[in-house]
A tleap script that builds the chain and sets N, CA, C and O, in Angstrom:
source leaprc.protein.ff14SB
mol = sequence {
  NMET SER ALA LEU ALA LYS ALA SER GLY ALA
  LEU LYS SER VAL ASP TYR GLU VAL PHE GLY
  ARG VAL GLN GLY GLU ASP GLY ARG GLY LYS
  GLY ASP GLY GLY GLY ARG ARG GLY ALA ARG
  GLU GLU GLU ALA ARG LYS LEU GLY VAL VAL
  GLY TRP VAL LYS ASN THR SER LYS GLY THR
  VAL THR GLY GLN VAL GLN GLY PRO GLU ASP
  LYS VAL ASN ALA MET LYS SER TRP LEU SER
  LYS VAL GLY SER PRO SER SER ARG ILE ASP
  ARG THR SER PHE SER ASN GLU LYS GLU ILE
  SER LYS LEU ASP PHE SER GLY PHE SER THR
  ARG CTYR
}
set mol.1.N position { 61.712 19.296 89.900 }
set mol.1.CA position { 62.997 19.712 90.062 }
set mol.1.C position { 63.078 21.200 89.620 }
set mol.1.O position { 64.189 21.731 89.637 }
set mol.2.N position { 62.222 21.767 89.307 }
set mol.2.CA position { 62.519 23.214 88.940 }
set mol.2.C position { 61.890 24.221 90.469 }
set mol.2.O position { 62.228 25.378 90.719 }
set mol.3.N position { 60.950 23.384 91.275 }
set mol.3.CA position { 60.697 24.175 92.310 }
set mol.3.C position { 61.965 23.692 93.377 }
set mol.3.O position { 62.396 24.772 93.780 }
set mol.4.N position { 62.587 22.853 93.881 }
set mol.4.CA position { 63.423 22.218 94.127 }
set mol.4.C position { 64.457 23.209 94.134 }
set mol.4.O position { 64.994 23.581 95.177 }
set mol.5.N position { 64.978 23.984 92.120 }
set mol.5.CA position { 66.044 24.205 92.041 }
set mol.5.C position { 65.528 26.073 92.716 }
set mol.5.O position { 66.260 26.983 93.105 }
set mol.6.N position { 64.382 26.020 92.627 }
set mol.6.CA position { 63.996 27.619 92.810 }
set mol.6.C position { 64.545 27.378 94.631 }
set mol.6.O position { 65.458 27.906 95.267 }
set mol.7.N position { 63.633 26.474 94.966 }
set mol.7.CA position { 63.939 26.816 96.849 }
set mol.7.C position { 65.452 26.117 97.209 }
set mol.7.O position { 65.852 25.627 98.265 }
set mol.8.N position { 65.885 26.220 96.361 }
set mol.8.CA position { 67.000 25.823 96.912 }
set mol.8.C position { 68.666 27.281 96.485 }
set mol.8.O position { 69.736 27.456 97.067 }
set mol.9.N position { 68.068 27.939 95.313 }
set mol.9.CA position { 68.353 29.016 95.203 }
set mol.9.C position { 69.562 29.128 93.743 }
set mol.9.O position { 69.770 28.018 93.254 }
set mol.10.N position { 70.145 30.017 93.216 }
set mol.10.CA position { 70.712 29.717 92.087 }
set mol.10.C position { 71.243 28.577 91.512 }
set mol.10.O position { 72.058 27.917 92.156 }
set mol.11.N position { 70.774 28.109 89.955 }
set mol.11.CA position { 71.353 27.147 89.234 }
set mol.11.C position { 72.645 27.207 88.608 }
set mol.11.O position { 72.829 28.179 87.877 }
set mol.12.N position { 73.426 26.516 88.715 }
set mol.12.CA position { 75.009 26.180 88.250 }
set mol.12.C position { 74.998 24.664 87.768 }
set mol.12.O position { 74.534 23.546 87.993 }
set mol.13.N position { 76.053 25.605 86.736 }
set mol.13.CA position { 76.615 24.317 85.169 }
set mol.13.C position { 77.846 24.143 85.751 }
set mol.13.O position { 78.029 24.748 86.807 }
set mol.14.N position { 78.759 23.442 85.304 }
set mol.14.CA position { 80.010 23.294 85.803 }
set mol.14.C position { 80.510 22.081 84.866 }
set mol.14.O position { 80.002 20.970 85.017 }
set mol.15.N position { 81.683 22.339 83.728 }
set mol.15.CA position { 82.771 20.875 83.241 }
set mol.15.C position { 83.203 20.647 84.052 }
set mol.15.O position { 83.420 21.332 85.052 }
set mol.16.N position { 83.464 19.505 83.798 }
set mol.16.CA position { 84.845 18.718 84.828 }
set mol.16.C position { 85.478 17.645 84.373 }
set mol.16.O position { 84.557 16.987 83.889 }
set mol.17.N position { 86.346 17.112 84.234 }
set mol.17.CA position { 87.429 16.404 84.051 }
set mol.17.C position { 88.017 15.443 85.565 }
set mol.17.O position { 88.199 16.115 86.580 }
set mol.18.N position { 88.242 14.148 85.624 }
set mol.18.CA position { 88.944 13.750 86.492 }
set mol.18.C position { 90.045 12.951 85.564 }
set mol.18.O position { 89.912 12.458 84.444 }
set mol.19.N position { 91.543 13.025 86.724 }
set mol.19.CA position { 92.657 12.059 86.112 }
set mol.19.C position { 92.841 11.136 87.318 }
set mol.19.O position { 92.527 11.387 88.481 }
set mol.20.N position { 93.474 9.888 86.779 }
set mol.20.CA position { 93.834 8.962 87.429 }
set mol.20.C position { 93.668 7.647 86.791 }
set mol.20.O position { 93.958 7.448 85.612 }
set mol.21.N position { 92.983 6.343 87.945 }
set mol.21.CA position { 92.841 5.436 87.603 }
set mol.21.C position { 91.237 5.756 87.761 }
set mol.21.O position { 90.697 5.784 88.867 }
set mol.22.N position { 90.375 6.050 86.245 }
set mol.22.CA position { 88.778 6.432 87.208 }
set mol.22.C position { 88.032 5.777 85.842 }
set mol.22.O position { 86.837 6.012 85.663 }
set mol.23.N position { 88.895 4.829 84.754 }
set mol.23.CA position { 87.936 3.861 83.917 }
set mol.23.C position { 88.381 2.697 84.281 }
set mol.23.O position { 89.393 2.282 84.847 }
set mol.24.N position { 86.973 2.036 83.640 }
set mol.24.CA position { 86.966 0.460 84.262 }
set mol.24.C position { 87.996 -0.011 83.352 }
set mol.24.O position { 88.485 0.778 82.544 }
set mol.25.N position { 88.426 -1.399 83.415 }
set mol.25.CA position { 88.924 -2.502 82.834 }
set mol.25.C position { 88.986 -2.338 81.282 }
set mol.25.O position { 90.074 -1.962 80.845 }
set mol.26.N position { 88.314 -2.489 80.680 }
set mol.26.CA position { 88.707 -2.174 79.609 }
set mol.26.C position { 88.147 -1.209 78.935 }
set mol.26.O position { 87.399 -1.288 77.960 }
set mol.27.N position { 88.534 -0.306 79.485 }
set mol.27.CA position { 88.324 1.468 78.933 }
set mol.27.C position { 86.821 1.726 79.013 }
set mol.27.O position { 86.526 2.902 79.228 }
set mol.28.N position { 85.573 0.656 78.852 }
set mol.28.CA position { 84.522 1.464 79.089 }
set mol.28.C position { 83.468 1.281 79.756 }
set mol.28.O position { 82.295 0.958 79.572 }
set mol.29.N position { 84.569 1.729 81.069 }
set mol.29.CA position { 83.772 1.678 82.284 }
set mol.29.C position { 83.312 0.482 83.200 }
set mol.29.O position { 82.706 0.335 84.262 }
set mol.30.N position { 84.169 -0.622 81.832 }
set mol.30.CA position { 83.066 -2.316 82.386 }
set mol.30.C position { 84.313 -2.575 83.213 }
set mol.30.O position { 85.367 -1.943 83.281 }
set mol.31.N position { 83.753 -4.082 84.045 }
set mol.31.CA position { 84.878 -4.717 84.697 }
set mol.31.C position { 84.680 -4.148 86.110 }
set mol.31.O position { 85.354 -4.871 86.844 }
set mol.32.N position { 84.035 -3.129 86.895 }
set mol.32.CA position { 84.106 -2.989 87.917 }
set mol.32.C position { 82.978 -2.936 88.525 }
set mol.32.O position { 82.776 -1.951 89.235 }
set mol.33.N position { 81.741 -4.178 88.393 }
set mol.33.CA position { 80.596 -4.297 88.917 }
set mol.33.C position { 79.600 -2.979 88.566 }
set mol.33.O position { 78.891 -2.291 89.300 }
set mol.34.N position { 79.916 -2.928 86.828 }
set mol.34.CA position { 78.462 -2.295 86.482 }
set mol.34.C position { 79.434 -0.488 85.935 }
set mol.34.O position { 78.854 0.469 85.422 }
set mol.35.N position { 80.846 -0.551 86.251 }
set mol.35.CA position { 81.557 0.905 85.383 }
set mol.35.C position { 81.239 1.810 86.637 }
set mol.35.O position { 80.215 1.836 87.319 }
set mol.36.N position { 82.675 2.718 86.779 }
set mol.36.CA position { 82.831 3.578 87.728 }
set mol.36.C position { 81.778 4.851 87.119 }
set mol.36.O position { 81.511 5.657 88.011 }
set mol.37.N position { 81.261 5.112 86.031 }
set mol.37.CA position { 80.272 5.905 85.144 }
set mol.37.C position { 79.083 5.467 85.678 }
set mol.37.O position { 78.161 6.277 85.571 }
set mol.38.N position { 78.899 4.708 86.073 }
set mol.38.CA position { 77.531 3.975 86.832 }
set mol.38.C position { 77.607 4.380 88.267 }
set mol.38.O position { 76.652 4.669 88.988 }
set mol.39.N position { 79.099 4.358 88.639 }
set mol.39.CA position { 78.898 4.958 90.277 }
set mol.39.C position { 78.525 6.861 90.279 }
set mol.39.O position { 77.900 7.555 91.081 }
set mol.40.N position { 79.340 7.235 88.822 }
set mol.40.CA position { 79.147 9.188 88.920 }
set mol.40.C position { 77.502 9.199 88.621 }
set mol.40.O position { 76.881 9.918 89.404 }
set mol.41.N position { 76.568 8.398 87.440 }
set mol.41.CA position { 75.450 8.454 87.838 }
set mol.41.C position { 74.397 8.185 89.017 }
set mol.41.O position { 73.234 8.565 89.152 }
set mol.42.N position { 75.222 7.394 89.817 }
set mol.42.CA position { 74.337 7.203 90.605 }
set mol.42.C position { 74.306 8.235 92.094 }
set mol.42.O position { 73.496 8.518 92.976 }
set mol.43.N position { 75.486 8.510 91.787 }
set mol.43.CA position { 75.446 10.007 92.989 }
set mol.43.C position { 75.440 11.288 92.300 }
set mol.43.O position { 75.896 12.332 92.767 }
set mol.44.N position { 74.954 11.159 91.285 }
set mol.44.CA position { 74.461 12.355 91.009 }
set mol.44.C position { 73.232 12.642 91.017 }
set mol.44.O position { 72.740 13.755 91.201 }
set mol.45.N position { 72.326 10.971 90.682 }
set mol.45.CA position { 70.910 10.579 90.817 }
set mol.45.C position { 70.783 11.366 92.480 }
set mol.45.O position { 69.936 12.257 92.554 }
set mol.46.N position { 71.293 11.167 93.289 }
set mol.46.CA position { 71.547 10.498 94.855 }
set mol.46.C position { 71.166 12.128 95.415 }
set mol.46.O position { 70.344 12.362 96.302 }
set mol.47.N position { 72.106 13.346 94.546 }
set mol.47.CA position { 72.301 14.893 95.276 }
set mol.47.C position { 71.103 15.599 94.623 }
set mol.47.O position { 70.416 16.483 95.134 }
set mol.48.N position { 70.984 15.100 93.510 }
set mol.48.CA position { 69.541 15.806 92.405 }
set mol.48.C position { 70.106 16.618 91.793 }
set mol.48.O position { 69.846 17.820 91.837 }
set mol.49.N position { 71.156 15.988 90.978 }
set mol.49.CA position { 72.233 16.768 89.653 }
set mol.49.C position { 71.551 16.422 88.702 }
set mol.49.O position { 70.579 15.680 88.846 }
set mol.50.N position { 71.997 16.976 87.358 }
set mol.50.CA position { 71.478 16.375 86.075 }
set mol.50.C position { 72.897 16.955 85.143 }
set mol.50.O position { 73.658 17.847 85.519 }
set mol.51.N position { 72.977 16.326 84.094 }
set mol.51.CA position { 74.185 16.413 83.361 }
set mol.51.C position { 74.432 14.977 82.790 }
set mol.51.O position { 73.644 14.032 82.771 }
set mol.52.N position { 75.830 15.048 82.290 }
set mol.52.CA position { 76.531 13.588 81.898 }
set mol.52.C position { 77.305 13.740 81.889 }
set mol.52.O position { 77.862 14.838 81.922 }
set mol.53.N position { 78.072 11.970 81.807 }
set mol.53.CA position { 79.700 11.667 82.093 }
set mol.53.C position { 79.963 10.904 81.020 }
set mol.53.O position { 79.058 10.112 80.754 }
set mol.54.N position { 81.089 10.872 80.172 }
set mol.54.CA position { 82.214 10.314 78.920 }
set mol.54.C position { 83.507 9.756 79.652 }
set mol.54.O position { 83.889 10.369 80.649 }
set mol.55.N position { 84.177 8.685 79.247 }
set mol.55.CA position { 85.232 8.209 79.404 }
set mol.55.C position { 86.128 8.875 77.860 }
set mol.55.O position { 85.666 8.738 76.727 }
set mol.56.N position { 87.140 9.414 78.100 }
set mol.56.CA position { 87.939 9.875 76.907 }
set mol.56.C position { 88.928 9.190 76.717 }
set mol.56.O position { 89.244 8.624 77.764 }
set mol.57.N position { 89.703 8.911 75.741 }
set mol.57.CA position { 90.529 8.223 74.947 }
set mol.57.C position { 92.094 8.804 75.403 }
set mol.57.O position { 93.164 8.324 75.028 }
set mol.58.N position { 91.945 9.703 76.107 }
set mol.58.CA position { 93.314 9.968 77.082 }
set mol.58.C position { 93.237 9.145 78.037 }
set mol.58.O position { 94.267 8.474 78.093 }
set mol.59.N position { 92.249 8.793 79.074 }
set mol.59.CA position { 91.759 8.156 80.143 }
set mol.59.C position { 90.979 8.196 81.017 }
set mol.59.O position { 90.489 7.305 81.711 }
set mol.60.N position { 90.824 9.447 80.992 }
set mol.60.CA position { 90.352 10.426 81.943 }
set mol.60.C position { 88.760 9.942 81.683 }
set mol.60.O position { 88.336 8.991 81.025 }
set mol.61.N position { 87.976 11.070 82.533 }
set mol.61.CA position { 86.153 11.028 82.965 }
set mol.61.C position { 86.285 12.493 82.536 }
set mol.61.O position { 87.085 13.323 82.968 }
set mol.62.N position { 85.066 12.689 81.327 }
set mol.62.CA position { 84.929 14.385 81.657 }
set mol.62.C position { 83.051 14.166 81.361 }
set mol.62.O position { 82.417 13.239 80.858 }
set mol.63.N position { 82.732 15.173 81.803 }
set mol.63.CA position { 81.782 15.296 81.949 }
set mol.63.C position { 80.736 16.837 82.588 }
set mol.63.O position { 81.545 17.764 82.615 }
set mol.64.N position { 79.754 17.205 82.923 }
set mol.64.CA position { 78.888 18.060 82.979 }
set mol.64.C position { 78.177 18.139 83.690 }
set mol.64.O position { 77.145 17.574 83.328 }
set mol.65.N position { 78.091 18.701 84.910 }
set mol.65.CA position { 77.030 18.814 85.912 }
set mol.65.C position { 75.803 20.288 86.268 }
set mol.65.O position { 76.030 21.478 86.483 }
set mol.66.N position { 74.882 19.726 86.215 }
set mol.66.CA position { 73.991 21.053 86.516 }
set mol.66.C position { 72.503 20.572 88.057 }
set mol.66.O position { 71.954 19.589 88.554 }
set mol.67.N position { 72.523 21.811 88.146 }
set mol.67.CA position { 71.402 22.092 89.637 }
set mol.67.C position { 71.875 23.026 90.287 }
set mol.67.O position { 72.843 23.722 89.981 }
set mol.68.N position { 71.047 23.105 91.457 }
set mol.68.CA position { 70.927 24.002 92.515 }
set mol.68.C position { 72.474 23.896 92.920 }
set mol.68.O position { 73.202 22.907 92.999 }
set mol.69.N position { 72.775 25.527 93.193 }
set mol.69.CA position { 74.305 25.348 93.415 }
set mol.69.C position { 75.314 24.329 94.801 }
set mol.69.O position { 76.460 23.881 94.781 }
set mol.70.N position { 74.458 24.298 95.639 }
set mol.70.CA position { 74.706 23.862 96.960 }
set mol.70.C position { 74.720 22.212 96.367 }
set mol.70.O position { 75.301 21.405 97.092 }
set mol.71.N position { 74.099 21.688 95.075 }
set mol.71.CA position { 74.067 20.738 94.831 }
set mol.71.C position { 75.132 20.372 94.328 }
set mol.71.O position { 75.723 19.434 94.861 }
set mol.72.N position { 75.669 20.994 93.183 }
set mol.72.CA position { 76.471 21.218 92.507 }
set mol.72.C position { 77.903 21.008 93.227 }
set mol.72.O position { 78.572 19.976 93.175 }
set mol.73.N position { 78.216 22.124 93.865 }
set mol.73.CA position { 79.280 21.795 95.040 }
set mol.73.C position { 79.412 20.578 95.505 }
set mol.73.O position { 80.518 20.039 95.508 }
set mol.74.N position { 78.284 19.946 95.978 }
set mol.74.CA position { 78.604 18.961 96.490 }
set mol.74.C position { 79.205 17.453 95.508 }
set mol.74.O position { 80.060 16.624 95.819 }
set mol.75.N position { 78.408 17.555 94.343 }
set mol.75.CA position { 78.969 16.715 93.518 }
set mol.75.C position { 80.411 16.889 93.002 }
set mol.75.O position { 81.000 15.937 92.491 }
set mol.76.N position { 81.131 18.422 93.170 }
set mol.76.CA position { 81.958 18.299 92.599 }
set mol.76.C position { 82.726 18.585 94.118 }
set mol.76.O position { 83.384 19.592 93.856 }
set mol.77.N position { 83.020 18.229 95.656 }
set mol.77.CA position { 83.550 17.389 96.110 }
set mol.77.C position { 83.849 16.108 96.066 }
set mol.77.O position { 84.888 15.507 96.340 }
set mol.78.N position { 82.182 15.544 95.454 }
set mol.78.CA position { 82.621 14.032 95.139 }
set mol.78.C position { 83.536 13.410 94.387 }
set mol.78.O position { 84.399 12.625 94.779 }
set mol.79.N position { 83.316 13.797 93.242 }
set mol.79.CA position { 84.252 14.060 92.012 }
set mol.79.C position { 85.506 14.163 91.930 }
set mol.79.O position { 86.209 13.627 91.073 }
set mol.80.N position { 86.070 15.262 93.333 }
set mol.80.CA position { 87.228 15.840 93.659 }
set mol.80.C position { 88.285 14.700 94.766 }
set mol.80.O position { 89.482 14.463 94.608 }
set mol.81.N position { 87.290 14.108 95.956 }
set mol.81.CA position { 87.881 13.501 96.687 }
set mol.81.C position { 86.949 12.221 97.189 }
set mol.81.O position { 87.272 11.725 98.269 }
set mol.82.N position { 85.878 11.684 96.521 }
set mol.82.CA position { 85.604 9.862 97.141 }
set mol.82.C position { 85.920 9.682 95.341 }
set mol.82.O position { 86.972 9.300 94.828 }
set mol.83.N position { 84.777 10.049 94.716 }
set mol.83.CA position { 84.793 9.243 93.473 }
set mol.83.C position { 84.057 8.086 93.634 }
set mol.83.O position { 83.173 7.947 94.479 }
set mol.84.N position { 84.557 6.904 92.498 }
set mol.84.CA position { 83.727 5.718 92.398 }
set mol.84.C position { 84.566 4.556 93.237 }
set mol.84.O position { 85.741 4.700 93.575 }
set mol.85.N position { 83.623 3.175 93.563 }
set mol.85.CA position { 84.936 2.325 94.151 }
set mol.85.C position { 85.838 2.199 93.184 }
set mol.85.O position { 85.709 2.426 91.981 }
set mol.86.N position { 86.833 1.795 93.830 }
set mol.86.CA position { 87.935 1.239 93.339 }
set mol.86.C position { 88.928 2.196 92.200 }
set mol.86.O position { 89.903 1.899 91.509 }
set mol.87.N position { 88.156 3.454 92.397 }
set mol.87.CA position { 89.477 4.407 91.882 }
set mol.87.C position { 90.311 4.929 92.291 }
set mol.87.O position { 90.618 4.765 93.472 }
set mol.88.N position { 91.026 5.793 91.439 }
set mol.88.CA position { 91.835 6.798 92.326 }
set mol.88.C position { 92.064 8.119 91.484 }
set mol.88.O position { 92.362 8.175 90.291 }
set mol.89.N position { 91.930 8.808 92.057 }
set mol.89.CA position { 91.930 10.563 91.858 }
set mol.89.C position { 92.835 10.742 91.711 }
set mol.89.O position { 93.428 10.245 92.669 }
set mol.90.N position { 93.725 11.327 90.866 }
set mol.90.CA position { 94.919 12.366 91.106 }
set mol.90.C position { 94.744 13.355 91.184 }
set mol.90.O position { 95.312 13.977 92.082 }
set mol.91.N position { 93.601 14.216 90.016 }
set mol.91.CA position { 93.129 15.655 90.395 }
set mol.91.C position { 91.362 15.385 89.780 }
set mol.91.O position { 90.809 14.312 89.539 }
set mol.92.N position { 90.886 16.611 89.679 }
set mol.92.CA position { 89.856 16.750 88.805 }
set mol.92.C position { 89.775 18.388 88.556 }
set mol.92.O position { 89.624 19.194 89.474 }
set mol.93.N position { 89.903 18.743 87.142 }
set mol.93.CA position { 89.157 20.076 86.853 }
set mol.93.C position { 87.728 20.357 86.885 }
set mol.93.O position { 86.703 19.675 86.899 }
set mol.94.N position { 88.060 21.785 86.894 }
set mol.94.CA position { 86.768 22.152 86.466 }
set mol.94.C position { 86.560 23.058 85.993 }
set mol.94.O position { 87.152 23.940 86.615 }
set mol.95.N position { 85.767 23.645 84.787 }
set mol.95.CA position { 86.221 24.598 84.129 }
set mol.95.C position { 84.270 24.980 83.477 }
set mol.95.O position { 83.248 24.305 83.596 }
set mol.96.N position { 84.548 26.478 82.753 }
set mol.96.CA position { 83.143 27.016 82.438 }
set mol.96.C position { 82.060 26.789 83.753 }
set mol.96.O position { 81.059 26.094 83.578 }
set mol.97.N position { 82.286 27.312 84.837 }
set mol.97.CA position { 81.423 27.359 86.060 }
set mol.97.C position { 80.828 28.544 85.918 }
set mol.97.O position { 81.482 29.578 85.787 }
set mol.98.N position { 79.158 28.503 85.933 }
set mol.98.CA position { 78.633 29.635 85.746 }
set mol.98.C position { 77.526 29.466 85.834 }
set mol.98.O position { 77.009 28.510 85.257 }
set mol.99.N position { 76.491 30.706 86.900 }
set mol.99.CA position { 75.136 30.648 86.841 }
set mol.99.C position { 74.323 30.288 85.619 }
set mol.99.O position { 74.859 30.714 84.596 }
set mol.100.N position { 73.356 29.727 85.439 }
set mol.100.CA position { 72.293 29.325 84.782 }
set mol.100.C position { 70.534 29.373 84.944 }
set mol.100.O position { 69.877 29.010 85.920 }
set mol.101.N position { 70.103 29.874 83.810 }
set mol.101.CA position { 68.695 30.336 84.061 }
set mol.101.C position { 67.431 28.960 84.152 }
set mol.101.O position { 66.338 29.081 84.706 }
set mol.102.N position { 68.037 27.453 83.323 }
set mol.102.CA position { 67.309 26.876 83.499 }
set mol.102.C position { 68.599 25.630 83.196 }
set mol.102.O position { 69.758 25.702 82.789 }
set mol.103.N position { 67.650 24.442 83.656 }
set mol.103.CA position { 68.331 23.362 83.555 }
set mol.103.C position { 68.887 22.484 81.999 }
set mol.103.O position { 67.866 22.081 81.440 }
set mol.104.N position { 69.687 22.239 81.483 }
set mol.104.CA position { 69.578 21.701 80.057 }
set mol.104.C position { 69.641 20.360 80.136 }
set mol.104.O position { 70.001 19.967 79.026 }
set mol.105.N position { 69.474 19.418 80.889 }
set mol.105.CA position { 69.254 18.056 81.010 }
set mol.105.C position { 67.949 17.617 81.851 }
set mol.105.O position { 67.484 18.488 82.587 }
set mol.106.N position { 67.545 16.826 81.833 }
set mol.106.CA position { 66.684 15.811 82.641 }
set mol.106.C position { 67.265 15.038 83.527 }
set mol.106.O position { 66.600 15.014 84.562 }
set mol.107.N position { 68.005 14.537 83.566 }
set mol.107.CA position { 68.249 13.380 84.391 }
set mol.107.C position { 70.555 13.317 84.296 }
set mol.107.O position { 71.471 14.117 84.104 }
set mol.108.N position { 70.452 12.424 84.469 }
set mol.108.CA position { 72.239 12.199 84.266 }
set mol.108.C position { 72.277 10.302 83.566 }
set mol.108.O position { 71.894 9.185 83.916 }
set mol.109.N position { 72.809 10.782 82.726 }
set mol.109.CA position { 73.369 10.227 81.390 }
set mol.109.C position { 74.719 9.832 81.124 }
set mol.109.O position { 75.563 10.721 81.239 }
set mol.110.N position { 75.113 8.657 80.783 }
set mol.110.CA position { 76.627 8.153 80.130 }
set mol.110.C position { 76.526 8.677 78.421 }
set mol.110.O position { 75.558 8.491 77.684 }
set mol.111.N position { 77.416 9.156 78.174 }
set mol.111.CA position { 77.365 9.449 76.659 }
set mol.111.C position { 78.303 8.885 75.748 }
set mol.111.O position { 79.397 9.420 75.934 }
set mol.112.N position { 78.344 7.949 74.754 }
set mol.112.CA position { 79.860 7.377 74.463 }
set mol.112.C position { 80.527 8.188 73.107 }
set mol.112.O position { 81.661 7.909 72.717 }
savepdb mol mol.pdb
quit
């Protein structure tokens, strides 16, 4: 990924929180064909970004995305507008957006 990151420009990191109906029926991301977090992991891998995702006790989904700026921006758009199948996104907030010198993660994972 480092060669790809260098070819794509600056590396970025951003934290996010997605509000709406964004968790599975049992509160753990299950009940909708493997969980909505699974769709986030799949999209992140498809786009070539790394980071993590986690359900919160507030019914939101929070996480962090890192990667080349254009790919992070594509993931931000997906998190804001598309989302997982059967989810309803009311809003997405982004914070701590910054340029980074190296990736802190080697893949995209679910945290519990």
